[in-house]
N, C-alpha and C positions, 0 to 999 in steps of 0.2 A: 581699447581691447579689454574685455572683461577678465576677471581673475581666472575663470575656468579656461578660457582660450589661452591665457598665458601659461597655465599649468600644462595644458595639452602640448604646447610648443616646447616647454622645458623638458618634460619627461620624454617626449618624442625625439627631440634632438639628442638627449642624453642616451637614449636607447640606441640611436643610430651610431653615436660615438663609441659606445661599449662594444658594438660589433665591428666597427671600422678600425681594424688594426693595420699594421704595415703591409701584410699580405694582401689585404683588400685594396690597397692603393697600387701595388705592384702588378698583380695578376691581370686586371682588365686590359691595360694597354698591350700586354703581351698577347692576349687572346685576340684583340682587334688587329694587331700587326700580322698575325698568322692568318686571320680570316679574310682580310681585305674586303672585297665587295660583299662577302657573306657575313659582314659584321652584325647585321640585325638578327639573323638566326642564332648567331653566337651569343648575342645579348640575351635573347630569350632563354637559352640554355643556362647561361651564367646566373640569371635572375631566379631560375627554378631552385637551384641548390645554394645560391648565395644570398637570396632574399626571402623567398617563400618558405623554405624549410626552416631557416633560423628563426623567423618570426612565428612560425607554427609552434616552435618550442615554447614560446611565451604562452600561446593559447593552450598548449598541453598542460603546462603547470597550472594555469588558471582553471581549466576544466576539472582537474583532479584535486583541487583544494588549496592551491597556492604555494605548495612546497615540494621539494624533491622527494621528501619522505612520503608524501601523499601519492605522488606519481608512481613511485616504486612499491607502494604498499601491497599490490597483488602478488609481488614476488616474495614478500616476507621482510621482516625487519633486518635479518642477516644480510639480505641482498642490498638493501639501502645502505647499510654501513660499509659493506665490502665494495660495492660499485661506486659509491660516492667517494670513498677513500682513494680508490684508483683514479677517479675523475679529478678530484681536488688536488691530491698529492702528486701523482705521476704526471697528469696532464696540466693542471693549473699551476701548482707550485714549482714543479721541476721542468716544465716545458714552456707553457704559454707566457707566464710572467717573466722568467729570465730571458726568453727569446725576445720579448718586447724591449727589454733593457739593452740587450746586445745589439739589436737592430737600430735602436735609437743612437747608440754610440757609433756603429759602423757606417751608417748612412746619414744620420742627422747631425750629431755633435761634431764629427770630424770635418764637416763642411765649414764650421766656424772655427774650430780649434783642432787642427789635424794632429798636433803633437800631444794632446792630453791623454794620459794613461787610461786604458779601458776601465780599470777598477775604479778610478776616481769618478768618471762620468756615470758608470753604472750605479755606484753608491749614491751619488747625488740624485739620480733618477728615482731611487727607492726612498730617499728622503721626501721627495715631492709626493710619491705614491702614499707614503705613510700619513702625510698631512691630510690628504683627501679621503683616505680610506678609514681613518681613525673613528669617524662618526658614521656608521652604516646607514642610519636613517636619512642622512643628508648627502650621501654620495651622489645620488641622481641629481639633486638640486645644485650641488657645486659644479658637477660636470656640465649639466644642461645650461647653467647661467654663465659660466666663465670659460671653460675650455672649448666646448663645441662650437660656439659662434665664431671663434677665431679660426678653428679648423675648417669649418664650412666656408668661410669667407675666402681663405687661401685656395681651397679646392675649386671654388667657383671662378676665381681669377685664372687659375691654370686651365680649367676646362673651357671657360669663355674665350680665352685667347686662342686655344687650340681649335675651337669650332669656327670662330668668326675670321680668323686668319690662319687657316690650316697650313701645316709645314709642307704638305705635298698632296698629290692626288691619290684617291683610293684606287687601288689596282686589283686586277684579278690575280689572286695568288695560286689558282688551281687547287685550292683547298676544298676538301669534301668532309662531310660529317661534322660540320662545325658546331651544330647544336649539341650533339652528344659529347664532343670533345670539351666544349665549354662547361657542360654539366659536371664532368669529372674534374676539371680544373677548379671550379668553385667548390666542389666537394672537398677538395684538399685544404681549403681555408680553415676548416674546423669550426665554422660558425654555428653549426647545429649544437655542438657541445657547449659553445659559448652561450647560446640561447638558454640552455637548461641552467647554466651557472648563474646568469644575470637576471633571469626572469623574476625570482623571488624579491630581489632588491628593487626591481622596477615596480612590482605590485605593491611592495611595502612603501615606496615613495608616494604612490597615489593615496594609499591609506593615511600616510603621514600628513597629507594635505587636508585630511578630514572628510574625504569623500566616502560615501557608503551607498549601497544599493544601486539604483539606476544611475545616480550621479557618478558612482565609481566606474561602472561599465562605460559610460560616456567618455570619461577622461582616459581610461585605460585603452579603449579601442581607438580613441582619437590619437593617443600617443603612438600606438602601433602603426596607424595609418601614416602619421607624419614620418616615422622612421622608415617605413616602406617606400614612400615617395622619395625621401632623401637618398636612400640607398640606390633606387632605380635611376634617379637623375645623375648621381655621381658615377655609378657604374657605367651608365649609358654614355656619359660624356667622356670618361676615361677610355672606354672601349672604342669609341668613335675616333678620338684623336690618335689612338693606337693604329686604327685602320688607315688614317691619313699618312702614317709613316711606313706603310707596307711596301712602298717602292724605294724610298730613300734609305730606310734602315732595315732592309730585309735580311741582312747578314748578321744582325746583332743576336747573340745567343743568350745573354743574361737578361732576365726580366728587369733587374735593378738597373743595369746599364742602359737598357732600352728606355726606361722611364726617365732616367737622368738625361739621356740624349734628346728625347722629345721635348722635355721642359726647357733644357738648355737652348735648343734651337728656337723654340717658341717665345721664350721670355729672356734669353740671354743670361747674364750673370745674376740678375735679380731672381730668375727662375731657380737657380741652384739653391739659393737661400730660402726661397719660398717653399720649395720641395722639402728641404731639411726641416723647416718648422712644421710642415704638415705631417711628416713622418714622426717627429717627436711628439706632437699632440695626439696623433692616431694611436701611437704605442701607449702613451700615458693613460688615455681614457679607457682603453681596453684593459690594461694592467690593473688599474684602480678598481674597476668593477669586479674582475675575477678575484683580486686580492681580498676584497671585502667579503664576498660570499664564501671563499675558502676559509677565511678566518672564523666566520660564523659557524660553519659546519664543524671545523676542528674543535672549536670551543664547546659546541654541543656534544660532540663525540667523547670528549674528555670530561664531560660533566662540570664545566666551568672551573676546572682546577687552576688554570692559568689566567683566564679572562680573555675577552675579545681583543683588547688592545695589545696584550702580550703576544697573541697569535699573529696579529698584524706585524708586529716587530720581528717575530721569528721568520715569517714569510719573507720579509724585507731582507733579513740577513742571509737566508738561504738563497734568495733571488740574486743578491749581490755576488755571492760566491759562484753560483752556477752561471750567471749572466756574464761574468768575467772570462768564461771559457770561450765565448764567441758563438755565433749562430750555428756554424757547421758542426762544432763539437757537441752542442746541445742536441741537435737533430740526430746525431749518430746513436745515442743511447735511449732516446725517447720514441723514435719512429716506430719500432715494433709494437710498443704498447698502444700507440695511436692507431695503427692499422687494425689491431685486434678490437679495440673498444669502440671505434667510430660507427661501424654498421649497427651494433646493438643500440647505440645512442639514437640513431635515426629511427630504428624500429620502435623504440620506447616513445619517442616524440609522436610518431604516427598513431600509436596505440592511445596515447593521451589525448590527442586531437579527436579521435573517434571513440572516446571512452564510453559515451552513452550508448553506443552501438555494440560494444564488446560484451559478449554474453556472460562471461565469468572470468575469474582470476586464472583459470587454466589456460585460456587463450593467450593471456599475457605470458605465462610461464612457457608454454610450448613455442611461441614465436621467438622469445628471447633466447631460450635454450638452443634451438637449432641455428639461430643467427650467430650466437657465440661459437658454436661448434664449427660452422662453416668458416667463420672469420679466422679462427685459430689455425685451422688446416691451411687456409689460403695464405696466411701470413708466414707460417712456418715454411711452406713451399716456396714463397718468394725469396727466402734466404737460402735456398738450395737444399732444403731437407725434405725429401719426399717420403710420404707415408703410404705404403703399399695399398692399392685399391682406393683408399680414401682420396688421395691427391688426384688420381685420374678421374674419380667421380666428380669432384669439385670442378675440375677443369672442363667438364662436359656439361655443366649446368648452364641454363639459359642466362644471358647477360653477363657471363663471367668475363668475357673480353672487355667489357665496358666498366668493370669494377663492381658489378652488382650481382655477384653469384649468390648472395644471401637472400635475394628477393623471393624466389620460389620456395626455398626451405622455410622462410619466415611465414609464408602463407600456409604451407602444409602444417607447420608447428602450431599456428593459430587454430586451425580446424581440429587437429588431433588433440591438442591440449584442451580445447573447449569440450570435446566429446568425453575425454577421460574425466574431466572435472565433474561432468554430469553423472557419468556412470558410477564413479567411486565416491560421489558426494563429498568432494573436498570442501574445506571451509574457505569462505571468501571473506576478505576484510570488509569492515563497514566503510562505505564510501560517504564522503562529505563534499558538498559543493563549497566553493570559495566563500559564498555568502554565509554559509553556516559557520565556517571557521572564523571568519572575521568578526563575528559577534562575541567571541570569547575574549573577555577583557585581559589585557596584558600578555596575550600570546603572540610571540614573534612569528612572522611568516618566513 
């Protein structure tokens, strides 16, 4: 195997691992269990928002210059700082990273050492994360060479056993609308936001190997393709074995309990430990990637006052404190922020993917403004606070019942914003392609 092919596999598997957190392991079997004979339409729906949109986030970052700052430049520098701070601090530092540590303890570590204090295992989790994240240029290399192969091997053992010796027959669950239901379930994994966060270090890793121009595109697109295939294979296998449990385990309510039961029946006591290791590795790889990019942003935001390594340490300390609270407690205070910010993240990704066809910066601003507006109203209403007229208006929007009330307003905002930009001759930022940016010596992406 040539060096180029090796690099494609390394960055591709690393990208897969950065996306593949604990939720990605737990959700597919539950979707398959509920879908039964309708497992294939459910898989298509899950792949739409669990594979296609997250990988499009990498394309969006690449199309607009290779950085989050470039992607958000049509909104202005203030938006980049504010939006990224919320994304990195509220979502990355206070939710994603600590939740990975808490999940590792509650499902993974306790399988081996049930009496170990949560604070101890969470602290050790972040010691490992610190080691891997301390060198941002080699994060992808370390994950792709060491952690991911073990994770993939364990997943293939679980999936292979579940497919070739199924635990039961796939039954008709009388389920309807499984495509749309799976779309929403995968939407809740948060992987589109993860894609925005990890895309820059993925692209930086390819640059770090020395690739430029056409060679860079070949390695980057090859890595994205590898990640896509790996995600589809794993999601498909997990969803299918979930479908084979549709008769035997139809009464199981917890997704975690369902997954544990399936693996336990298929692999016995060995399965319990294999699942624990898979969850530990899945959480580690995702946490390391988000940790590295959050530290880079916060270091840039504070103008290198503390340094990258110091920020990695600070994130590890905060993660240890919050992670010790447990998964449920973490979700209680972060869910509202996630509900508000996630629709604009999706819109931003789609705008970045179609950047060459977006007429001007006003289209970005209009689409993002209305999406934020609708998202805030809908989130506030979901907590029992109704805003006269506005709440009723949002609840009557197309696709609201499916969780996509923001779609039509985003399109309207796109059109109106583009027209206003042209009429009032608003200033647009200078756009750079990734190829133009990468020629600047010493500039970090």
